[in-house]
C-alpha positions, 0 to 999 in steps of 0.5 A, a space after each residue: 500499499 503507498 504511503 499516501 493511501 495508508 495514511 488515508 485508511 488510519 485517517 478514517 480510522 482515527 474517525 471512527 475511533 473518535 466517532 464515539 466519543 462524539 456520539 456521546 458528546 451530541 447525546 448530551 444535548 439531545 435524546 438518541 432516537 432524535 439525534 440518530 434520525 437527524 443524522 441519517 437525514 445530514 448524510 441522504 440530503 443533499 447528497 442524493 440529489 448528486 449521487 445516483 440510488 444503487 441498481 439493486 430491488 428496493 426491498 435489499 435497499 431498505 433490508 440493509 437501511 434498516 439493519 445496518 442503521 435504524 437496528 444498528 445505531 438504535 441500539 448503540 446511541 441508546 446504550 451509550 445515552 444509558 452510560 456505556 462509555 464510548 471506548 468500550 462500546 468501540 470495542 463491544 461492537 466489534 463483536 459485529 465480526 463474530 456475528 458475520 462469521 456465524 450469519 454467514 453459517 447459517 443463511 449462507 452455508 459457509 464454513 467456520 474454521 477451528 480460529 474463528 470458533 476459537 475467536 469468538 469464545 475468546 472475545 464471548 469470554 471477555 465480554 462476559 466478563 465486562 458484563 459483570 465488571 460494570 462496578 469499576 471505574 466505568 460504572 454504565 458497563 452494566 447487563 443492559 448496556 452490554 446487551 444493546 450493544 450486542 444487539 447493535 453488532 447483531 444490526 452490524 452483523 446482519 448489515 454485513 450479511 444483506 450487503 453480501 446479497 447486494 454484491 453478489 448481484 453485481 458492483 454497487 458502489 458502495 457510496 450510492 450504497 450508503 446515501 440511498 440506504 440512509 433514506 431508510 431510517 429516518 422515518 423509524 427514528 424519529 417515529 420512535 422519538 416522538 412515541 418514546 421519547 415524547 414530543 416534549 423532549 423534542 422540542 425541548 432539545 431543538 428549541 436547545 440545541 447546542 453549538 456542540 450537537 450542532 458540532 456532532 451532527 455534522 461529524 456524525 454526517 459528513 465525516 465519520 458515514 460520507 467521508 469515512 466511506 468514501 476513503 474506506 471503498 476507494 481502498 477497498 476498491 484499490 487493494 485486496 481485502 487483506 491489506 485494508 481490513 485489518 486495519 479495522 482492528 485499530 477503530 477500538 483503539 482509537 475509541 479507548 484512547 479517544 474516551 480516555 484523553 477526552 472524556 476521562 473514562 477508565 478502566 477496572 484491572 477486570 475490564 482491560 482483562 476482558 478488553 484484552 481478550 476481545 482484542 486478542 479474539 478479533 487477531 485470532 479471526 483474521 490472522 489465525 487462518 494464516 498462521 495454519 497456511 504458514 505452519 503447513 507451509 513449513 511442515 515439509 521444511 522441517 
């Protein structure tokens, strides 16, 4: 990978890692469903007037938008609003990789290798440790916030499977899919805001919107979503997946560090151990297959 492209990839990783801190800041002045609805409104408009729609059946566009946008961010925003630390949210959300594997095996008949199963088991142990150690300094880790964050990861995994099905129909530009699918969750988010957050909360947060909330919305819509996905999609189209995808493992590292620096989040020793187990599980999932190939290649020489 050229140095320029590597730096671009790292910029996206940093933007996506800080994204969780920005969500926390945005939620200080606005309820989660309203914030999410405004975020996707800014993603879709005015971009849909400049980006052509994807040539896929409407049902697949709707399913993609309901899973990877409405489901993922609805659960994630609610978890962070209820106290889930931003840094740990960035890490636990990476369980989407394991949900994608399991759903691929169940729905697409894809095979699971030994390192996939080992990675899932190790990461699951780490998440269990996080769930039972929520009384430390990062006290927002409760069973409820953990389950909500895992539900967000499950929706991301469902979105990944939907994306696989869509891509099998032909080469669909990633920006076209991102922008037009952003239309799908807008009405559901505003409806949920009206039903669960109430008219008074909506009116109050809009009438007294702060500069930090406005900047958070701009960041979430344009930096983390449009710019981030545009660069990442370009790099995936230019290089092999194995060169680009592993860099996403740095997102929770940036998330945890930025949350510590900007929000003062601190983890207890059991929580650090749980976080380390999740990272180990992710590494096993991504690189375990290469380790097996390396050992098999060396075997005849030994």
